[in-house]
C-alpha positions as CSV (number, residue, x, y, z in Angstrom):
1,M,-26.4,-38.3,27.7
2,I,-24.0,-35.4,28.2
3,Q,-25.1,-32.3,26.1
4,Q,-22.1,-30.7,24.5
5,T,-22.3,-26.9,24.3
6,F,-20.1,-25.1,21.8
7,D,-18.3,-21.7,22.6
8,Y,-19.0,-19.2,19.8
9,N,-17.6,-15.6,19.3
10,S,-21.3,-14.4,19.2
11,T,-21.7,-15.7,22.7
12,R,-18.5,-14.3,24.1
13,S,-18.1,-10.7,25.6
14,K,-17.2,-7.9,23.1
15,L,-13.4,-7.6,22.4
16,L,-12.5,-4.0,23.6
17,L,-9.3,-3.8,21.6
18,S,-9.3,-6.6,19.0
19,E,-5.6,-6.1,18.1
20,Y,-4.6,-7.7,21.3
21,G,-6.8,-10.8,20.9
22,R,-9.2,-12.8,23.4
23,N,-6.4,-14.2,25.4
24,V,-5.1,-10.8,26.6
25,Q,-8.5,-9.7,27.6
26,N,-9.1,-12.9,29.5
27,M,-5.7,-12.2,31.3
28,V,-6.8,-8.5,32.1
29,K,-10.1,-10.0,33.5
30,Y,-8.2,-12.4,35.7
31,I,-5.9,-9.6,37.0
32,V,-9.1,-7.6,37.9
33,E,-10.4,-10.4,40.1
34,L,-7.1,-10.9,42.2
35,P,-7.5,-10.2,45.8
36,T,-4.3,-8.2,46.6
37,K,-2.8,-5.2,44.8
38,E,0.7,-6.5,44.9
39,E,-0.4,-9.5,42.8
40,R,-2.2,-7.4,40.4
41,N,0.9,-5.1,39.9
42,R,3.0,-8.0,39.3
43,Y,0.6,-9.6,36.7
44,A,-0.1,-6.4,35.1
45,A,3.7,-5.6,34.3
46,V,3.8,-9.1,32.6
47,V,0.8,-8.3,30.6
48,I,2.2,-5.0,29.5
49,D,5.3,-6.7,28.2
50,L,3.2,-9.2,26.3
51,M,1.1,-6.4,24.7
52,G,4.4,-4.7,23.7
53,F,5.5,-8.1,22.0
54,L,2.1,-8.4,20.2
55,N,2.3,-5.0,18.7
56,P,5.9,-4.2,18.0
57,H,5.0,-1.3,15.8
58,L,4.1,0.7,18.9
59,R,7.7,0.8,19.9
60,D,8.0,3.4,17.1
61,V,5.5,5.7,18.7
62,A,6.7,8.2,21.2
63,D,6.1,7.1,24.9
64,F,4.8,3.9,23.8
65,K,4.7,2.4,27.3
66,H,2.1,5.2,28.2
67,K,0.0,3.9,25.5
68,L,0.2,0.4,26.4
69,W,-1.0,1.4,30.1
70,D,-3.8,3.2,28.5
71,H,-4.8,0.2,26.6
72,L,-4.6,-1.9,29.7
73,H,-7.2,0.3,31.4
74,I,-9.4,0.3,28.3
75,I,-9.4,-3.5,28.0
76,S,-10.3,-3.8,31.8
77,N,-13.3,-1.4,31.1
78,F,-11.5,0.9,33.6
79,K,-12.1,-1.6,36.4
80,I,-8.4,-2.5,37.0
81,D,-6.9,-1.3,40.3
82,V,-3.0,-1.1,39.8
83,D,-0.3,1.4,40.5
84,S,0.2,2.9,37.1
85,P,3.3,5.0,36.3
86,Y,1.0,7.1,34.2
87,P,-2.0,9.1,35.0
88,L,-5.4,7.2,34.2
89,P,-7.0,7.9,30.9
90,D,-10.3,9.7,30.8
91,P,-13.2,7.4,29.6
92,E,-15.1,10.4,28.3
93,K,-12.4,11.7,26.1
94,I,-11.7,8.1,24.8
95,H,-15.2,7.7,23.6
96,L,-15.6,11.1,22.4
97,K,-16.5,11.5,18.8
98,P,-15.1,14.3,16.7
99,E,-17.6,16.5,14.9
100,P,-18.4,15.8,11.2
101,L,-16.4,17.7,8.6
102,K,-18.5,19.9,6.4
103,Y,-18.3,18.8,2.7
104,P,-18.0,21.9,0.4
105,H,-21.2,22.0,-1.7
106,Q,-20.1,24.1,-4.4
107,R,-20.8,23.9,-8.1
108,I,-17.9,24.0,-10.5
109,K,-18.7,25.6,-13.9
110,Y,-16.0,23.7,-15.9
111,K,-15.1,20.5,-14.2
112,H,-12.1,19.8,-16.2
113,Y,-10.5,23.1,-15.0
114,G,-11.2,22.2,-11.4
115,K,-11.8,24.4,-8.3
116,T,-8.3,25.5,-8.3
117,I,-8.5,27.5,-11.4
118,E,-11.5,29.4,-9.8
119,L,-9.4,30.1,-6.7
120,M,-6.6,31.3,-8.8
121,I,-8.8,33.6,-10.8
122,S,-10.3,35.2,-7.7
123,K,-6.8,35.8,-6.4
124,A,-5.7,37.5,-9.7
125,K,-8.9,39.8,-9.6
126,S,-7.5,41.1,-6.2
127,I,-4.2,42.1,-7.5
128,E,-3.8,45.8,-8.3
129,E,-0.5,45.9,-10.0
130,P,-1.1,45.7,-13.8
131,D,2.2,44.0,-14.7
132,R,1.9,41.4,-11.9
133,R,-1.7,40.9,-12.9
134,N,-1.1,40.5,-16.5
135,H,1.7,37.8,-15.7
136,M,-0.6,35.8,-13.2
137,V,-3.7,35.9,-15.8
138,Q,-1.2,34.4,-18.6
139,A,-0.1,31.9,-16.2
140,I,-3.7,30.9,-15.4
141,A,-4.4,30.8,-19.1
142,N,-1.5,28.3,-19.8
143,F,-2.5,26.2,-17.0
144,M,-6.2,26.0,-18.4
145,K,-4.9,25.1,-21.7
146,M,-2.9,22.2,-20.1
147,A,-5.9,21.0,-18.1
148,Y,-8.1,21.2,-21.2
149,V,-5.6,19.0,-23.3
150,Q,-5.4,16.5,-20.5
151,W,-9.2,16.2,-20.4
152,N,-9.8,16.3,-24.0
153,K,-6.7,14.6,-25.3
154,D,-6.6,16.8,-28.5
155,S,-5.6,20.1,-29.4
156,V,-7.5,23.3,-28.4
157,A,-7.6,26.8,-29.9
158,D,-6.3,29.7,-27.9
159,E,-9.7,31.6,-28.4
160,T,-11.5,28.9,-26.5
161,I,-9.3,29.2,-23.4
162,L,-9.5,33.0,-23.5
163,A,-13.3,32.8,-23.7
164,H,-13.6,30.4,-20.8
165,L,-11.0,32.7,-18.8
166,Y,-13.4,35.8,-19.5
167,E,-16.3,33.8,-18.6
168,L,-15.1,32.4,-15.3
169,S,-13.6,35.8,-14.3
170,G,-17.0,37.5,-14.8
171,G,-15.5,39.8,-17.6
172,E,-12.8,41.1,-15.3
173,L,-9.8,39.3,-16.7
174,K,-8.9,39.5,-20.3
175,L,-5.9,39.0,-22.4
176,D,-5.0,40.2,-25.9
177,E,-6.5,38.2,-28.7
178,N,-3.2,38.1,-30.6
179,I,-1.3,36.5,-27.7
180,N,0.0,32.8,-28.1
181,L,-0.2,30.5,-25.1
182,A,2.1,27.8,-24.3
183,K,2.1,24.9,-26.7
184,V,0.8,21.7,-25.2
185,E,0.6,18.4,-26.7
186,Y,-0.9,15.2,-25.3
187,R,1.3,12.2,-25.5
188,A,-0.2,8.9,-24.8
189,V,2.0,6.5,-22.6
190,P,3.5,3.7,-24.9
191,Q,2.6,0.2,-24.1
192,V,5.4,-2.2,-23.9
193,K,4.7,-5.7,-25.5
194,E,6.4,-8.9,-24.2
195,N,8.6,-10.5,-26.8
196,R,7.6,-14.2,-26.4
197,G,9.4,-15.4,-29.5
198,T,13.0,-14.7,-28.1
199,G,12.4,-16.6,-24.9
200,G,11.0,-19.7,-26.9
201,R,14.0,-19.7,-29.4
202,T,16.4,-19.5,-26.6
203,N,14.8,-22.4,-24.7
204,N,14.6,-24.5,-27.7
205,G,18.4,-23.9,-28.5
206,Q,19.2,-24.8,-25.0
207,N,17.0,-27.9,-25.3
208,R,18.7,-29.0,-28.4
209,G,22.1,-28.5,-27.0
210,S,21.4,-30.4,-23.8
211,G,19.7,-33.1,-25.6
212,G,22.4,-33.7,-28.2
213,G,25.2,-33.8,-25.7
214,G,23.3,-36.2,-23.5
215,A,22.5,-38.5,-26.5
216,R,26.3,-38.5,-27.5
217,T,27.4,-39.2,-24.1
218,N,24.9,-42.1,-23.7
219,N,26.2,-43.6,-27.0
220,T,29.9,-43.4,-25.8
221,Q,29.0,-45.2,-22.6
222,N,27.0,-47.9,-24.6
223,R,30.1,-48.8,-26.8
224,N,32.4,-48.9,-23.7
225,N,30.1,-51.3,-22.0
226,Q,29.9,-53.6,-25.1
227,N,33.7,-53.5,-25.4
228,N,34.1,-54.6,-21.7
229,R,31.8,-57.4,-22.1
230,G,33.5,-58.7,-25.3
231,R,37.0,-58.6,-23.4
232,S,35.5,-60.4,-20.4
233,N,34.0,-63.2,-22.7
234,N,37.3,-63.6,-24.8
235,G,39.2,-63.8,-21.4
236,G,36.8,-66.6,-20.2
237,S,37.1,-68.8,-23.4
238,S,40.9,-68.7,-23.4
239,S,41.1,-69.7,-19.8
240,S,38.7,-72.7,-20.5
241,R,40.9,-73.9,-23.4
242,K,44.1,-74.1,-21.0
243,Y,42.3,-76.3,-18.5
């Protein structure tokens, strides 16, 4: 009895570049084992064209042919010996992992204002010109009021915004108590409801019109058929009387 063996992906070699598929990797493996360099160059050029056909989006990349040749060397695990028109890629640079980015671990006092407000306040504290500083502080207060209304979805007193500004700046930025900040209102996005009744009435009207017209047409055809049968019968009886 012949024992049948199945070929699973788990038993195959790892796909080095999965976007090209298993068949391209098998072709490259076949090219690596060819005896002469002339044959390897000829088959490699065909595989490069096939790789470009399988990934047409690479044509929009600058110098996409260079990228395809680099992928060919990667698929062969840098074992293919062909005359490449481009320099060979460095295996160490390809497998080089970037350094992890440091995530800023900073506590935001009022999260509804965000980190940007704190940066703007620190920038305003460094301004020495009084007029320019007052204009920037007032702009920051208006922005804080807008952010507060978007978060709370309700009105807010100007005194609350001025108190938060004074607290976040460490007591260095302060506006007059009688100043009026920009008026901000929260407007909810209206929800559009589908009008289901109109479509139903239109369809019913169309059905009534088409149904009535069809019934009248059928009745007319039935009358014509009956008249034709009557004429045929009368004609047949008169001819029988003559004979």
